[in-house]
GUKE-964324 format. One line per field, with one value per residue (C-alpha): x, y, z; residue number from 1. Coordinates in steps of 0.05 Angstrom, whole numbers, plus 5000, padded with zeros to 4 digits. Layout:
# residues N
east	[X	...]
north	[Y	...]
up	[Z	...]
num	[NUM	...]
This chain:
# residues 957
east	[9183	9114	9137	9200	9157	9109	9167	9197	9131	9121	9192	9185	9118	9146	9205	9159	9113	9172	9199	9131	9124	9195	9181	9116	9148	9205	9156	9115	9177	9191	9169	9200	9268	9263	9244	9176	9117	9071	9010	9018	8998	8969	8978	8951	8912	8963	8925	8861	8807	8783	8753	8702	8673	8683	8634	8689	8718	8787	8766	8741	8801	8848	8808	8821	8895	8897	8862	8911	8973	8944	8934	9007	9028	9059	9063	9060	9059	9065	9012	9008	8958	8968	9045	9053	9078	9036	9056	9000	9005	8979	9011	8981	9050	9076	9012	9026	9097	9073	9015	9046	9117	9151	9100	9156	9172	9100	9066	9035	8973	8992	8923	8914	8907	8901	8912	8925	8856	8819	8853	8798	8820	8881	8850	8873	8859	8904	8960	9025	9085	9093	9032	8990	9021	9005	8934	8921	8949	8905	8841	8845	8816	8751	8734	8745	8692	8674	8661	8618	8577	8567	8543	8498	8434	8442	8447	8387	8345	8364	8343	8273	8265	8289	8240	8181	8199	8199	8135	8097	8119	8099	8030	8020	8049	8095	8167	8220	8285	8329	8392	8358	8332	8398	8436	8389	8397	8473	8475	8433	8476	8542	8514	8487	8542	8603	8583	8519	8484	8411	8405	8333	8347	8279	8245	8298	8342	8389	8446	8447	8441	8501	8541	8521	8545	8612	8621	8605	8654	8709	8694	8692	8737	8760	8777	8812	8854	8872	8891	8930	8969	8981	8975	9018	8978	8913	8937	8959	8889	8863	8822	8794	8786	8713	8661	8671	8598	8577	8640	8626	8556	8584	8638	8586	8543	8604	8620	8549	8555	8622	8595	8533	8576	8621	8562	8524	8588	8570	8619	8601	8639	8644	8691	8682	8697	8763	8782	8766	8809	8866	8857	8862	8928	8952	8955	8906	8888	8816	8823	8850	8789	8742	8783	8778	8704	8688	8727	8695	8627	8641	8679	8628	8568	8586	8616	8557	8504	8533	8543	8472	8445	8481	8466	8391	8397	8429	8379	8321	8344	8366	8301	8326	8386	8339	8293	8351	8377	8308	8299	8366	8351	8284	8312	8369	8323	8274	8332	8343	8271	8251	8302	8355	8416	8488	8505	8447	8475	8542	8509	8477	8533	8498	8488	8564	8572	8521	8558	8627	8601	8570	8637	8671	8628	8620	8682	8673	8745	8756	8830	8882	8935	9005	9066	9137	9172	9243	9276	9256	9281	9225	9250	9267	9269	9318	9267	9277	9216	9240	9220	9156	9128	9053	9025	8955	8926	8867	8819	8761	8807	8827	8755	8732	8788	8759	8826	8809	8733	8701	8641	8659	8597	8550	8527	8547	8552	8576	8645	8654	8628	8672	8695	8710	8739	8806	8811	8812	8882	8910	8910	8860	8802	8813	8747	8775	8849	8900	8959	8971	8931	8868	8803	8801	8724	8714	8683	8636	8615	8600	8558	8518	8506	8484	8433	8406	8397	8366	8315	8293	8298	8264	8201	8197	8207	8245	8238	8265	8218	8203	8226	8297	8345	8397	8455	8466	8510	8567	8574	8574	8636	8657	8634	8652	8615	8557	8549	8557	8499	8457	8475	8459	8393	8379	8396	8347	8291	8300	8234	8196	8221	8197	8129	8141	8111	8168	8187	8225	8300	8354	8429	8472	8434	8373	8312	8352	8372	8444	8472	8528	8481	8428	8433	8408	8370	8352	8290	8252	8272	8242	8181	8171	8177	8127	8078	8083	8071	8012	7982	7990	7950	8009	8030	8103	8148	8218	8267	8341	8399	8448	8437	8422	8349	8318	8251	8206	8147	8086	8040	8046	8030	8090	8132	8110	8125	8196	8215	8183	8146	8197	8257	8299	8297	8316	8360	8417	8417	8464	8504	8571	8631	8705	8734	8801	8819	8777	8762	8726	8671	8643	8594	8529	8490	8534	8552	8508	8481	8503	8556	8501	8457	8511	8529	8457	8442	8503	8490	8414	8417	8456	8392	8340	8295	8335	8399	8365	8346	8418	8444	8392	8433	8489	8439	8406	8474	8487	8418	8438	8501	8456	8409	8468	8493	8424	8416	8475	8442	8378	8417	8455	8392	8431	8402	8422	8444	8401	8433	8502	8476	8439	8496	8542	8491	8485	8561	8567	8510	8534	8607	8591	8537	8565	8640	8655	8689	8678	8679	8652	8631	8603	8675	8720	8698	8752	8712	8647	8677	8707	8639	8608	8657	8652	8576	8572	8618	8577	8512	8538	8482	8529	8576	8517	8489	8558	8573	8504	8508	8582	8606	8661	8688	8685	8726	8775	8784	8796	8738	8723	8660	8692	8753	8811	8840	8774	8771	8841	8823	8761	8798	8853	8802	8771	8841	8855	8790	8804	8875	8850	8798	8850	8901	8849	8813	8748	8687	8627	8559	8559	8563	8639	8644	8598	8645	8706	8674	8660	8733	8758	8713	8743	8677	8704	8771	8800	8780	8709	8708	8728	8676	8617	8640	8646	8580	8544	8577	8557	8487	8467	8498	8463	8394	8388	8414	8367	8307	8321	8334	8270	8229	8252	8240	8168	8156	8182	8133	8075	8072	8007	8041	8102	8059	8020	8085	8116	8055	8060	8135	8127	8066	8101	8166	8126	8094	8165	8188	8218	8265	8273	8273	8269	8197	8178	8201	8160	8098	8103	8054	8048	8124	8124	8069	8111	8171	8131	8101	8170	8200	8138	8145	8221	8243	8317	8318	8282	8293	8306	8347	8346	8380	8343	8386	8343	8290	8223	8154	8112	8044	7984	8028	8069	8132	8193	8245	8311	8368	8414	8360	8363	8299	8289	8230	8206	8196	8185	8133	8092	8098	8071	8016	7949	7915	7950	7963	7911	7942	8012	8049	8016	8050	7996	8022	7951	7958	7995	7946	7921	7856	7888	7950	7912	7883	7952	7959	8015	8080	8064	8104	8177	8222	8270	8255	8215	8226	8290	8334	8299	8346	8378	8387	8315	8300	8367	8357	8287	8308	8363	8315	8265	8318	8341	8270	8256	8321	8298	8224	8220	8249	8254	8208	8238	8218	8245	8295	8273	8336	8313	8299	8294	8243	8226	8210	8281	8305	8324	8374	8394	8455	8412	8389	8453	8426	8365	8369	8325	8312	8312	8275	8264	8194	8163	8127]
north	[2242	2248	2312	2277	2219	2267	2305	2239	2218	2284	2281	2210	2226	2288	2248	2194	2246	2282	2216	2199	2268	2263	2193	2215	2275	2233	2182	2237	2266	2202	2229	2298	2267	2225	2285	2258	2306	2296	2323	2352	2300	2310	2270	2217	2200	2224	2248	2214	2239	2206	2141	2140	2207	2214	2193	2186	2118	2101	2100	2172	2194	2167	2203	2268	2252	2236	2302	2342	2310	2321	2395	2397	2366	2305	2233	2206	2229	2208	2207	2176	2127	2144	2143	2092	2122	2104	2116	2142	2130	2183	2171	2113	2094	2083	2045	1999	1991	1968	1925	1891	1906	1901	1854	1812	1872	1884	1816	1820	1859	1867	1849	1833	1759	1724	1651	1630	1649	1642	1594	1606	1678	1654	1658	1676	1749	1750	1699	1722	1700	1629	1606	1655	1636	1562	1576	1625	1576	1520	1561	1600	1543	1548	1614	1599	1616	1542	1538	1601	1570	1507	1549	1593	1552	1554	1630	1634	1592	1640	1699	1670	1671	1743	1762	1729	1764	1833	1816	1815	1886	1909	1877	1908	1975	1976	2002	1948	1949	1934	1925	1871	1836	1832	1810	1750	1736	1741	1694	1643	1647	1637	1583	1544	1554	1550	1503	1467	1497	1515	1578	1597	1667	1695	1646	1638	1699	1660	1648	1716	1752	1712	1735	1807	1802	1773	1827	1882	1852	1853	1921	1964	2024	2030	1956	1956	2016	1988	1919	1950	1999	1953	1882	1850	1884	1863	1791	1797	1821	1761	1805	1761	1783	1758	1746	1675	1654	1671	1641	1576	1574	1579	1528	1479	1489	1472	1411	1385	1393	1357	1301	1294	1290	1237	1195	1199	1196	1261	1302	1371	1414	1473	1513	1468	1405	1435	1451	1380	1352	1397	1370	1298	1315	1346	1416	1443	1430	1427	1495	1524	1497	1532	1596	1597	1580	1637	1690	1669	1673	1742	1769	1747	1763	1834	1856	1831	1856	1926	1934	1910	1958	2019	1999	1997	2063	2097	2065	2088	2160	2157	2133	2141	2095	2045	2045	2038	1978	1947	1952	1920	1863	1849	1853	1804	1755	1759	1740	1678	1654	1686	1646	1680	1637	1646	1671	1720	1751	1761	1798	1852	1902	1962	1920	1912	1987	2001	1954	1983	2054	2032	2002	2067	2110	2059	2015	1955	1963	2039	2027	1974	1956	1931	1920	1934	1866	1892	1960	1989	2050	2085	2098	2170	2190	2188	2155	2085	2053	2015	1944	1942	2007	2007	2029	2050	2058	2108	2074	2121	2181	2155	2138	2208	2246	2292	2286	2213	2213	2282	2300	2242	2250	2236	2166	2157	2084	2106	2119	2044	2037	2001	2068	2101	2042	2049	2122	2104	2114	2047	2037	2092	2042	1989	1963	1893	1911	1895	1848	1779	1798	1822	1794	1720	1719	1779	1739	1702	1767	1803	1746	1745	1820	1815	1761	1799	1863	1827	1791	1857	1908	1867	1859	1920	1995	2024	2093	2127	2125	2197	2177	2160	2213	2237	2236	2163	2149	2133	2206	2230	2190	2126	2059	2028	2080	2079	2004	2008	2058	2015	1952	1983	2009	1940	1908	1956	1929	1858	1857	1893	1842	1786	1817	1828	1889	1936	2004	2055	2048	2100	2090	2074	2055	2023	2032	2056	2127	2149	2118	2169	2229	2199	2145	2079	2026	1965	1945	2011	2012	1943	1963	2020	1971	1924	1981	2004	1935	1926	1992	1967	1905	1859	1793	1806	1855	1868	1921	1934	1938	1978	1941	1872	1850	1830	1794	1819	1775	1813	1752	1705	1646	1660	1670	1602	1571	1597	1589	1521	1484	1495	1500	1457	1513	1567	1533	1584	1653	1682	1718	1746	1706	1713	1648	1659	1723	1710	1635	1652	1689	1622	1614	1575	1636	1643	1573	1539	1472	1406	1440	1480	1419	1379	1437	1452	1379	1374	1440	1436	1392	1448	1489	1440	1458	1411	1448	1515	1490	1468	1537	1575	1584	1617	1663	1680	1697	1746	1775	1788	1825	1868	1884	1904	1950	1982	1992	2039	2084	2084	2103	2158	2181	2182	2165	2097	2084	2023	1992	1995	1961	1904	1891	1879	1830	1795	1790	1758	1708	1683	1678	1642	1594	1578	1582	1581	1650	1695	1764	1806	1861	1906	1912	1896	1924	1894	1833	1872	1929	1880	1848	1916	1940	1875	1875	1947	1932	1871	1910	1970	1975	2004	1945	1896	1927	1926	1854	1833	1869	1856	1795	1777	1848	1850	1786	1812	1874	1827	1857	1818	1812	1831	1872	1823	1849	1835	1765	1751	1775	1731	1671	1680	1681	1616	1586	1601	1568	1506	1502	1510	1454	1409	1422	1411	1355	1394	1374	1421	1408	1472	1501	1502	1430	1410	1444	1412	1343	1356	1377	1314	1273	1307	1341	1412	1446	1494	1553	1527	1522	1596	1614	1581	1608	1680	1676	1652	1705	1761	1736	1723	1787	1832	1798	1795	1865	1896	1856	1880	1952	1958	1922	1970	2029	2007	1992	2062	2091	2048	2051	2011	1952	1959	1958	1897	1861	1879	1852	1785	1780	1792	1746	1687	1696	1698	1631	1602	1623	1688	1653	1664	1592	1564	1541	1609	1644	1596	1613	1687	1689	1764	1770	1725	1768	1831	1798	1775	1844	1875	1833	1846	1921	1920	1854	1839	1815	1869	1830	1757	1737	1675	1656	1618	1557	1531	1561	1564	1580	1621	1586	1618	1664	1663	1686	1642	1663	1649	1611	1661	1712	1745	1744	1794	1785	1852	1828	1899	1909	1848	1865	1935	1917	1940	1884	1834	1878	1933	1998	1970	2030	2015	1969	1918	1853	1826	1812	1749	1727	1656	1678	1723	1685	1636	1695	1716	1699	1648	1675	1747	1742	1727	1757	1699	1672	1609	1540	1498	1561	1596	1623	1564	1604	1628	1593	1615	1688	1693	1665	1718	1774	1749	1746	1816	1844	1810	1839	1909	1908	1869	1925	1986	2033	2055	2119	2156	2209	2278	2280	2221	2242	2179	2150	2080	2054	2033	2021	1949	1959	2032	2051	2109	2058	2072	2141	2116	2141	2112	2140	2083	2090	2042	2014	2035	1975]
up	[2826	2792	2757	2730	2704	2670	2637	2613	2584	2547	2520	2495	2464	2429	2402	2374	2343	2312	2284	2254	2221	2192	2166	2133	2101	2073	2046	2013	1979	1938	1870	1882	1896	1833	1789	1771	1760	1820	1854	1924	1977	2046	2110	2121	2057	2005	1943	1965	2013	2076	2050	2107	2086	2011	1957	1906	1887	1861	1788	1789	1830	1777	1723	1762	1767	1692	1675	1719	1688	1618	1634	1657	1590	1623	1597	1668	1740	1812	1867	1936	1965	2039	2039	1983	1917	1855	1783	1737	1662	1615	1547	1507	1482	1552	1568	1509	1535	1604	1582	1521	1497	1565	1597	1628	1672	1692	1692	1762	1782	1855	1880	1954	1970	2038	2020	2092	2118	2052	2003	1951	1944	1904	1835	1765	1783	1845	1834	1802	1762	1737	1775	1735	1668	1678	1699	1641	1590	1616	1621	1555	1512	1551	1517	1443	1390	1386	1460	1457	1402	1444	1504	1463	1472	1548	1547	1501	1550	1607	1563	1554	1630	1632	1576	1612	1677	1645	1608	1675	1689	1619	1627	1696	1672	1732	1732	1730	1770	1711	1753	1793	1731	1694	1755	1762	1687	1693	1753	1714	1651	1688	1734	1675	1622	1666	1722	1703	1763	1753	1796	1776	1803	1780	1827	1881	1896	1942	1894	1862	1928	1952	1891	1905	1977	1956	1904	1954	2003	1950	1919	1982	1966	2038	2043	1975	1995	2063	2036	1979	2021	2081	2054	2108	2164	2129	2128	2201	2218	2178	2132	2077	2005	2005	2060	2087	2096	2025	1995	2033	2003	1931	1947	1974	1911	1867	1911	1901	1826	1824	1867	1823	1760	1791	1815	1749	1706	1672	1632	1606	1558	1606	1651	1711	1672	1647	1719	1741	1685	1707	1778	1752	1718	1784	1753	1804	1877	1901	1933	1868	1831	1880	1873	1796	1799	1847	1810	1744	1776	1803	1743	1692	1736	1755	1688	1647	1696	1703	1628	1613	1665	1637	1564	1580	1617	1556	1508	1552	1548	1475	1442	1371	1385	1419	1358	1309	1349	1352	1277	1264	1312	1280	1210	1224	1260	1201	1154	1197	1191	1257	1297	1339	1322	1342	1272	1274	1337	1303	1245	1289	1280	1313	1376	1381	1373	1428	1475	1458	1472	1537	1559	1540	1585	1640	1639	1686	1707	1712	1728	1711	1762	1750	1793	1770	1779	1766	1756	1688	1650	1613	1541	1522	1596	1653	1699	1725	1757	1818	1831	1872	1844	1837	1770	1752	1683	1688	1640	1657	1645	1575	1557	1577	1543	1488	1451	1436	1441	1423	1466	1512	1556	1497	1480	1407	1385	1316	1346	1338	1267	1217	1187	1254	1292	1257	1279	1353	1381	1404	1480	1494	1495	1549	1578	1587	1592	1539	1529	1559	1621	1585	1611	1595	1594	1548	1491	1540	1574	1508	1482	1547	1543	1470	1484	1544	1503	1444	1487	1518	1462	1408	1450	1495	1493	1551	1581	1644	1703	1728	1798	1774	1799	1750	1743	1762	1823	1776	1758	1830	1845	1812	1788	1855	1896	1847	1852	1928	1931	1884	1923	1991	1965	1937	2005	2038	1994	2021	2059	2003	1953	1998	2009	2084	2119	2136	2160	2119	2132	2119	2108	2146	2210	2178	2222	2283	2299	2299	2363	2365	2371	2415	2468	2440	2479	2438	2480	2470	2396	2385	2425	2376	2317	2350	2363	2291	2263	2310	2286	2215	2236	2220	2253	2237	2202	2176	2198	2184	2232	2190	2124	2155	2152	2219	2227	2283	2306	2333	2342	2402	2358	2314	2377	2402	2334	2332	2405	2416	2361	2307	2353	2306	2255	2306	2357	2354	2385	2333	2387	2367	2390	2374	2399	2364	2402	2464	2476	2541	2502	2479	2537	2539	2514	2452	2428	2377	2353	2383	2425	2460	2470	2504	2550	2568	2584	2630	2666	2676	2739	2774	2779	2805	2863	2908	2890	2905	2973	2987	2967	3007	3071	3030	2996	3062	3092	3036	3049	3121	3097	3053	3111	3154	3098	3090	3165	3166	3114	3155	3217	3181	3143	3078	3010	2983	2911	2903	2841	2872	2935	2900	2850	2909	2937	2869	2864	2932	2921	2853	2872	2937	2912	2844	2854	2929	2923	2983	2950	3009	2961	3015	3041	2982	2914	2869	2844	2840	2800	2750	2739	2731	2679	2640	2642	2618	2559	2539	2538	2498	2444	2391	2399	2398	2333	2301	2320	2295	2228	2213	2252	2203	2202	2278	2281	2229	2273	2332	2370	2433	2474	2541	2562	2563	2628	2663	2633	2658	2728	2731	2702	2753	2809	2784	2778	2850	2873	2832	2860	2931	2921	2890	2946	3001	2964	2969	2928	2929	2899	2857	2787	2785	2807	2750	2701	2733	2727	2653	2644	2678	2632	2572	2554	2565	2555	2606	2562	2559	2635	2639	2585	2622	2689	2665	2627	2689	2733	2686	2667	2739	2763	2713	2713	2789	2800	2748	2776	2847	2826	2786	2840	2894	2848	2837	2911	2928	2877	2900	2976	2980	2945	2989	3052	3029	3013	3080	3116	3079	3091	3166	3173	3138	3177	3242	3222	3215	3284	3259	3210	3135	3109	3039	3053	3081	3018	2975	3016	3000	2942	2938	2936	2875	2842	2855	2823	2762	2752	2759	2704	2661	2665	2666	2633	2644	2571	2533	2468	2451	2391	2348	2283	2229	2213	2156	2111	2148	2119	2167	2177	2143	2100	2036	2073	2081	2133	2098	2131	2165	2181	2249	2290	2347	2394	2422	2494	2519	2465	2485	2559	2547	2498	2528	2490	2536	2597	2607	2632	2621	2652	2719	2769	2786	2818	2819	2744	2768	2822	2822	2790	2736	2715	2671	2632	2607	2533	2525	2496	2512	2578	2563	2617	2614	2545	2530	2500	2503	2505	2562	2617	2652	2716	2720	2787	2818	2797	2824	2891	2896	2881	2932	2987	2969	2972	3038	3067	3048	3059	3125	3168	3124	3087	3020	2985	2924	2941	2914	2870	2829	2757	2714	2667	2689	2619	2601	2671	2664	2608	2620	2660	2685	2736	2774	2792	2830	2901	2955	3024	3075	3141	3199	3206	3271	3301]
num	[1	2	3	4	5	6	7	8	9	10	11	12	13	14	15	16	17	18	19	20	21	22	23	24	25	26	27	28	29	30	31	32	33	34	35	36	37	38	39	40	41	42	43	44	45	46	47	48	49	50	51	52	53	54	55	56	57	58	59	60	61	62	63	64	65	66	67	68	69	70	71	72	73	74	75	76	77	78	79	80	81	82	83	84	85	86	87	88	89	90	91	92	93	94	95	96	97	98	99	100	101	102	103	104	105	106	107	108	109	110	111	112	113	114	115	116	117	118	119	120	121	122	123	124	125	126	127	128	129	130	131	132	133	134	135	136	137	138	139	140	141	142	143	144	145	146	147	148	149	150	151	152	153	154	155	156	157	158	159	160	161	162	163	164	165	166	167	168	169	170	171	172	173	174	175	176	177	178	179	180	181	182	183	184	185	186	187	188	189	190	191	192	193	194	195	196	197	198	199	200	201	202	203	204	205	206	207	208	209	210	211	212	213	214	215	216	217	218	219	220	221	222	223	224	225	226	227	228	229	230	231	232	233	234	235	236	237	238	239	240	241	242	243	244	245	246	247	248	249	250	251	252	253	254	255	256	257	258	259	260	261	262	263	264	265	266	267	268	269	270	271	272	273	274	275	276	277	278	279	280	281	282	283	284	285	286	287	288	289	290	291	292	293	294	295	296	297	298	299	300	301	302	303	304	305	306	307	308	309	310	311	312	313	314	315	316	317	318	319	320	321	322	323	324	325	326	327	328	329	330	331	332	333	334	335	336	337	338	339	340	341	342	343	344	345	346	347	348	349	350	351	352	353	354	355	356	357	358	359	360	361	362	363	364	365	366	367	368	369	370	371	372	373	374	375	376	377	378	379	380	381	382	383	384	385	386	387	388	389	390	391	392	393	394	395	396	397	398	399	400	401	402	403	404	405	406	407	408	409	410	411	412	413	414	415	416	417	418	419	420	421	422	423	424	425	426	427	428	429	430	431	432	433	434	435	436	437	438	439	440	441	442	443	444	445	446	447	448	449	450	451	452	453	454	455	456	457	458	459	460	461	462	463	464	465	466	467	468	469	470	471	472	473	474	475	476	477	478	479	480	481	482	483	484	485	486	487	488	489	490	491	492	493	494	495	496	497	498	499	500	501	502	503	504	505	506	507	508	509	510	511	512	513	514	515	516	517	518	519	520	521	522	523	524	525	526	527	528	529	530	531	532	533	534	535	536	537	538	539	540	541	542	543	544	545	546	547	548	549	550	551	552	553	554	555	556	557	558	559	560	561	562	563	564	565	566	567	568	569	570	571	572	573	574	575	576	577	578	579	580	581	582	583	584	585	586	587	588	589	590	591	592	593	594	595	596	597	598	599	600	601	602	603	604	605	606	607	608	609	610	611	612	613	614	615	616	617	618	619	620	621	622	623	624	625	626	627	628	629	630	631	632	633	634	635	636	637	638	639	640	641	642	643	644	645	646	647	648	649	650	651	652	653	654	655	656	657	658	659	660	661	662	663	664	665	666	667	668	669	670	671	672	673	674	675	676	677	678	679	680	681	682	683	684	685	686	687	688	689	690	691	692	693	694	695	696	697	698	699	700	701	702	703	704	705	706	707	708	709	710	711	712	713	714	715	716	717	718	719	720	721	722	723	724	725	726	727	728	729	730	731	732	733	734	735	736	737	738	739	740	741	742	743	744	745	746	747	748	749	750	751	752	753	754	755	756	757	758	759	760	761	762	763	764	765	766	767	768	769	770	771	772	773	774	775	776	777	778	779	780	781	782	783	784	785	786	787	788	789	790	791	792	793	794	795	796	797	798	799	800	801	802	803	804	805	806	807	808	809	810	811	812	813	814	815	816	817	818	819	820	821	822	823	824	825	826	827	828	829	830	831	832	833	834	835	836	837	838	839	840	841	842	843	844	845	846	847	848	849	850	851	852	853	854	855	856	857	858	859	860	861	862	863	864	865	866	867	868	869	870	871	872	873	874	875	876	877	878	879	880	881	882	883	884	885	886	887	888	889	890	891	892	893	894	895	896	897	898	899	900	901	902	903	904	905	906	907	908	909	910	911	912	913	914	915	916	917	918	919	920	921	922	923	924	925	926	927	928	929	930	931	932	933	934	935	936	937	938	939	940	941	942	943	944	945	946	947	948	949	950	951	952	953	954	955	956	957]
């Protein structure tokens, strides 16, 4: 029977594979069947390379396609993006046909838009058809020559700030990051001229860094390709066009401006005011206003900034052109009595030529996209473009074609002189597109670029810094890839720009090593960061997780400030949660703000000392089951896998005390194995780093915290207990009953009951098991400590008539010291995480932790710092004796956290560990099995702990 099933499976698989191959081959024969010249594609990326490995972006790809079709003598050609056919235009006459003459057949760009999940993505750039026409008609008057003249003085004010900023670098003779400067300038100009928002980007980088993040999120080559090829799947996966958090920031800024204008009855002659008037006439919705604002911000910001950057680059390496431009600027300003007026700017003809040549070599849009809206016969051919066909105009290819621009790699502004301008073949120069869909903000962008260049060139000479590597990233791939590299490098200067001590990151893992080539444990990594900052004599430092900045405190006073004194600024943990796809992941440890406060207040009474005393008989009974299990290994003289043993104990205690579930894990492993698998998945460091660095992407990919099948099993078990209690009218004074009471009061939903239950099961299970495992490991390595502990355990039990009572356990002071030293050396939480929820200035420093910054506390680092714990690798319970405990520096001992968000189950977990240790040590001597080969430093968070074998022998009285 099994053989037949296997044969059936192989047959079905082979048929499916054959069908897929046939389908792909048919898809990749589209152009061949239609008699169109084409380039040979490959499965699965078509004519492109693997987007995860290549350094080439779509603009440079299309230049290559253009060059190949030109060599073949073709006017057009076909390529494939994955399996999607794309039509490449080569002949300028056909380009004119598509962009202008037959615009009615090609009026849509075919850009991806996800209006359901991100309504503000439906902008002038992405909407189509009649909706686009109405918007374009309404918005066009915003960019007339008269409007530009009215905005001029605002641009000029922003240029003075730019000039002053660069002046400081000139005085200090330091190199200036020109890309950073002009991006700040561009953000200020657009914020002021179009929206009346004073960004002050040279003082406060918040707004401009937000724009950069949005642009990076939109311009990812991989994301663009995926959303373009599979738009319906992208929408199904809820992939947004732009990152939500940053978009919300911009939207809120616009809201505040609109509110201020309404309250103060202010009307400005700008882009935002026009949109507000359109809203009053019911031409636009509020969401559409936000959409147009954001796309104008991004379009104007990126185009102007990139062009300014490249223009300054070319002027720096072409000194004679720079000097010629400077002389013209100074001459024209002198003619206008030393005042840079709007008319003066228009008179600087060579400046326009410099900008035009910059846009030729570095077009801001290296391709233009169009979608064929109805079947169209290309004149003088037999080819009909079918409705839905995607069309690309390879702008970079045309601009780099020596037929149209001789010596295209050379920077020659004179190509655009009055005499030569007429010689340029129409539709071979398309930096802002052409036809009805040309860039609406072209005039605004060029004026901004001119003012930026004038303010810099008239006062300063620019040269290339020797450290600049040539060619620029643009030439090694594309504009998109080049800007991605520049942007990533810029992101990885976050701490340097803020004056925070930092380590040297590398792309793509930041300050971490490659987790795919070497096993990664977060605790030891953060200990290394802590040690390095301490060696540098620093109180704190900055590191990078991938490209996300992380703040690392190395001073107990800062730890106290964040965890306790300024808790209102750091009340969230910033843990990843995907409540849409897995509602049960929203446990107490992951929820934030007021939701967390209400939950914490309700659940805290479950863990009082009185409740612990009531639960003690159940815990003690589980301890007896453990002792019985261990006895069998002692009898058989077999080594014991200690972590397996104590995890079964932990499972039984938590399920019994908190939920009334009798799991009997020493006999039935089903429940225990489910917890184990779920716990291991939650602690996977690669997943944790990915969630932390890219939470929105993780949610878009529907990544969940725990395996869904395990969640369903645990939820079903809880359902059965609740049903049993309801049927039998049973009320227990336990954790589950507290949750049920909250549900009956309407405070919690059923999904929230599951979430808190599963969180408690997993947290208690992992913490207790790791504490017991590491304690037994240390006792096995330190026989003198084990003997002293055994003596105390036996003496105290004898005082209590041979019984292990709640009071007896509390009397075992050395046991408590052993436990405290265990969680010092092997903290169950090797790091603590917090999220900054509002800007916070660090006392006695000039550093402000920005809202949204992740903070990681290197618990393992503090616990192993010889300044606070001499000889930290030694296991010395006496550190926590009555005489020594007051010598411990506050906030250097954080095994369960500290402040309002310290571990709610701290008391419960410690009691479990103590019962487990008593059950072992009272009657058995534990020693390390000779096969054990494990480093204890990362024991608490490493799955290597599962390999710890102990030999268990009876104590001879």
